[in-house]
C-alpha positions, -999 to +999 in steps of 0.1 A: +650-459-836+652-478-869+620-495-880+621-534-878+605-552-907+573-572-898+590-603-911+616-600-884+590-598-855+574-626-836+540-617-821+531-637-790+493-635-792+474-635-759+442-655-762+423-668-732+412-698-753+449-710-753+447-716-715+427-738-693+429-714-664+401-690-653+400-657-672+413-638-641+443-661-639+450-655-676+448-618-671+472-619-641+496-640-661+494-616-690+501-586-667+531-604-652+544-613-686+541-576-697+557-563-665+586-587-668+592-577-704+592-540-695+616-547-667+640-564-691+638-535-715+653-515-686+680-541-682+688-554-718+712-582-725+724-597-759+714-632-747+679-622-737+655-619-767+647-582-773+611-572-764+598-547-789+565-536-775+529-548-773+497-548-794+467-531-780+431-536-792+401-520-775+423-508-747+435-544-740+469-559-746+465-587-771+501-595-781+537-591-771+563-584-798+598-598-799+627-602-823+618-633-844+638-664-835+651-688-861+646-720-841+643-733-805+668-757-790+640-783-790+634-778-828+671-781-835+678-813-817+644-830-811+620-821-839+601-853-833+594-842-797+601-877-784+600-885-747+629-872-727+640-907-717+640-919-754+658-889-768+689-897-788+713-867-790+733-883-818+704-881-842+705-843-845+738-831-831+738-795-820+764-774-839+786-752-817+769-768-787+792-754-760+791-719-774+753-719-775+750-734-740+773-707-727+752-680-744+719-693-729+736-696-695+747-660-698+710-650-704+699-669-673+727-653-653+716-619-664+680-626-653+694-636-619+715-604-617+683-583-618+668-602-589+647-628-607+647-665-615+635-677-649+616-707-635+610-724-669+645-733-681+636-758-709+647-766-745+617-747-760+627-715-742+662-714-756+663-700-791+688-690-818+683-658-838+690-655-875+725-643-868+732-674-848+730-656-815+716-677-787+689-661-765+665-669-737+628-664-742+595-668-722+591-644-694+557-650-678+573-673-653+600-648-642+596-644-604+616-626-578+640-650-561+624-664-529+588-660-541+565-689-547+565-702-583+553-737-591+568-756-620+548-768-651+574-793-663+580-821-638+602-840-662+627-810-660+625-799-623+618-810-588+581-809-584+585-807-546+602-773-549+579-743-552+603-714-544+620-694-572+658-696-569+690-695-589+696-731-579+664-743-594+673-727-627+708-741-627+696-776-618+674-775-649+703-761-669+724-791-658+695-814-668+696-799-703+734-805-705+729-841-695+701-845-721+724-832-748+752-854-737+731-885-743+725-888-705+709-919-692+681-919-666+704-926-637+723-894-645+693-872-645+682-851-616+645-853-626+621-873-646+611-909-652+598-931-680+563-917-677+573-881-681+567-863-714+592-840-730+569-811-719 
């Protein structure tokens, strides 16, 4: 295959210091992330960010390599990272909004087609590549549909639901659409004034 310049590669470094979890939990999460990436290599899709391989140091995986994104959806429309309830979609309108949303939805749909749910549908996990192609990222939360997977972002999902499912992903996708359409709190499925954008 043709070599990819280092400037076009994003390395997701795996450092235990970046997590508050116990080392064994970090290791399990890293293995899951790697396994999911390798699974997606066997089932590629243009709207799922390409996984290019991993870095290994002292027989340990220390980083995962991906095609470098241009920006995330969050960076494009909410660079100030304001609270979800205070977000004003008119301040940074999203160009080609429907085309991008349909692209991200195609990526989620593909993940569902190989038997998994994404489980972290969120504006920071939708990106645009340099060629303006939308793509889905972040695979350490991918879980087989029907398995237990707790959410980390209560402002964007039902904190009472702990089962991975297509519906859970689509509910969060609808929340993003409402957010981009200048939705008010009474239109949201999740979240309240105390919830952060995370």
